[in-house]
C-alpha positions in Angstrom: -140.1 -50.0 -18.6 -138.1 -53.1 -19.7 -138.6 -55.6 -22.2 -137.4 -59.2 -21.9 -137.6 -62.1 -24.1 -138.4 -65.3 -22.7 -139.1 -68.1 -25.2 -139.7 -65.6 -28.2 -142.2 -63.8 -26.1 -142.0 -60.1 -25.1 -142.8 -59.3 -21.6 -142.9 -55.9 -19.9 -141.7 -55.5 -16.4 -141.4 -52.5 -14.1 -137.8 -51.4 -13.5 -138.8 -50.6 -9.7 -139.6 -54.5 -9.2 -136.3 -55.2 -10.3 -134.1 -52.9 -8.0 -132.5 -54.7 -5.1 -130.8 -52.9 -2.2 -130.6 -52.3 1.6 -133.1 -50.0 3.5 -132.0 -47.0 5.7 -132.9 -49.0 8.6 -130.6 -51.9 7.8 -127.7 -49.6 6.8 -128.0 -48.1 10.3 -128.2 -51.3 12.2 -125.0 -52.4 10.4 -123.2 -49.2 11.3 -124.4 -49.6 14.9 -123.1 -53.2 14.9 -119.7 -52.3 13.4 -119.2 -49.3 15.8 -120.1 -51.6 18.9 -117.5 -54.2 17.8 -114.9 -51.4 16.9 -115.3 -50.2 20.6 -114.8 -53.3 22.1 -111.8 -54.0 20.0 -110.0 -50.9 20.4 -108.8 -51.3 24.0 -107.7 -54.9 23.2 -105.7 -53.7 19.9 -103.9 -51.1 22.0 -103.0 -53.4 24.5 -101.5 -55.5 21.6 -99.6 -52.5 20.2 -98.1 -51.8 23.9 -97.3 -55.4 24.2 -95.3 -55.5 20.9 -93.5 -52.1 21.6 -92.3 -53.5 25.0 -91.1 -56.6 23.5 -89.0 -54.6 20.9 -88.1 -52.1 23.6 -86.8 -55.2 25.9 -85.0 -57.1 23.2 -83.3 -54.1 21.8 -81.6 -53.3 25.1 -80.7 -56.9 25.7 -79.2 -57.1 22.1 -77.1 -54.1 22.9 -75.9 -55.7 26.1 -75.0 -58.7 24.1 -73.3 -56.5 21.3 -71.1 -55.0 24.1 -69.8 -58.1 25.4 -69.1 -59.3 21.5 -67.1 -56.2 20.8 -65.2 -56.9 24.1 -64.2 -60.5 22.9 -63.3 -59.5 19.0 -61.6 -56.7 20.1 -59.8 -58.0 22.9 -60.1 -54.7 24.7 -62.6 -53.6 27.4 -65.9 -52.3 26.0 -68.6 -50.3 27.8 -72.5 -50.6 28.0 -73.4 -47.1 29.6 -76.9 -46.8 30.5 -78.1 -43.1 31.1 -81.2 -43.1 33.1 -81.1 -40.3 35.5 -81.6 -37.0 33.3 -81.1 -37.8 29.5 -82.1 -41.2 28.5 -79.9 -43.3 26.4 -77.7 -46.4 26.0 -74.5 -46.4 24.4 -71.8 -49.2 23.4 -68.4 -47.6 23.7 -64.6 -48.2 24.4 -64.5 -45.1 26.3 -66.4 -45.3 29.8 -66.9 -41.4 29.9 -69.1 -41.4 26.7 -72.3 -39.6 27.3 -75.4 -39.0 25.4 -74.4 -35.7 24.2 -70.8 -36.6 22.9 -71.9 -40.0 21.6 -71.1 -39.5 18.0 -67.3 -39.1 18.9 -67.2 -42.2 21.1 -70.0 -44.8 20.2 -68.8 -47.6 18.4 -71.1 -46.8 15.6 -74.7 -45.5 15.0 -76.4 -48.7 15.9 -74.5 -48.4 19.2 -76.4 -45.5 20.3 -80.1 -45.9 21.4 -82.8 -43.8 23.0 -85.6 -45.7 24.5 -89.0 -44.7 23.0 -91.1 -42.5 24.9 -94.5 -44.2 23.5 -96.3 -46.2 26.0 -94.3 -44.6 28.8 -91.3 -46.8 28.5 -88.7 -46.4 30.8 -85.2 -48.0 31.4 -83.9 -48.1 35.1 -81.4 -49.4 37.4 -82.2 -50.5 40.8 -80.9 -47.5 42.6 -82.1 -45.1 39.7 -78.6 -43.8 38.8 -76.6 -44.1 35.6 -75.0 -47.1 35.0 -71.9 -48.3 33.2 -71.2 -52.0 32.6 -67.6 -52.8 31.8 -66.9 -56.2 29.8 -63.3 -56.9 29.7 -61.3 -58.7 26.8 -62.7 -62.1 27.9 -66.4 -61.0 27.9 -66.9 -61.3 31.6 -67.7 -58.2 33.8 -65.0 -56.4 35.4 -66.9 -55.7 39.1 -67.8 -59.8 39.1 -71.3 -59.3 40.1 -74.8 -59.3 38.5 -76.2 -56.1 37.1 -79.9 -55.7 36.8 -81.9 -53.3 34.6 -85.5 -52.6 35.0 -87.8 -52.1 31.8 -91.4 -50.5 32.2 -94.2 -49.6 30.2 -97.6 -48.7 31.2 -98.8 -52.4 31.7 -95.7 -54.4 31.3 -92.6 -54.8 33.3 -89.2 -56.8 32.7 -85.9 -57.2 33.5 -82.3 -57.5 31.8 -79.9 -59.4 34.0 -76.3 -59.4 33.1 -74.3 -61.9 35.2 -70.5 -62.1 36.1 -69.6 -64.3 33.0 -71.5 -61.5 30.9 -74.3 -63.5 30.1 -77.6 -61.5 29.2 -80.9 -62.6 30.3 -84.3 -61.0 29.4 -87.3 -61.7 31.3 -90.9 -60.2 31.4 -93.3 -60.1 34.5 -96.4 -60.3 32.3 -96.8 -63.0 29.4 -95.0 -61.4 26.3 -94.7 -64.0 23.4 -90.8 -64.4 22.5 -89.7 -63.3 26.1 -89.1 -65.7 28.9 -91.2 -64.8 32.1 -89.4 -63.8 35.3 
C-alpha cells in the first residue's frame, strides 16, 4: 500500500491500481505487425542495396576509363585500359599493353589502377564479343583504333553500358532507372 498526501490528508491506495503497462495480447499484436512490415520492406531494401552496388560498380569502371585517358594526356604517351573478362576478372590501367591480372603489381600505374569487379549481386563486366579488351588511349587522349568501344555491366536486376568513343570520351548509361546514372 502507498500513502499519498493531498491537501494535508493522508490517503491509502493500492499499488496494483497505479501499475500501467501492456498486456501480453497487445505485445503479441505489436510484434506481429512489426514482422509483417519487415517482410514487406525486406525485398525493397535488398533492391535498393543492389541498385546502390550497381551504381558504384558502374561509376567506378567509368572513372577508371576516364583516368586512363587522363594519364595518357598528362604523361604524353599511350596508356591502356585493360579489361580481363574471360577467365580472371579485373580492370587495369597501365602503360604496358601486356599487363595481366596476375602481374598487375609490376605494371599497373598504381594500386588504384587495378580493380576487381565485386561478386556480390552477380555483377559482371563484359565486352560485346565476350573476350578480353584493351582500350589504347594515345598521347592526345583519343583512341588508337578510331572506333567506339562498349562494355556491358550487369547485375541481377540492373544493366548498363560504358561507351568510349573515338575521341576518348566516356559515357555511362543504365537501362533501368538508377539515380545519378543517365538512362540508355
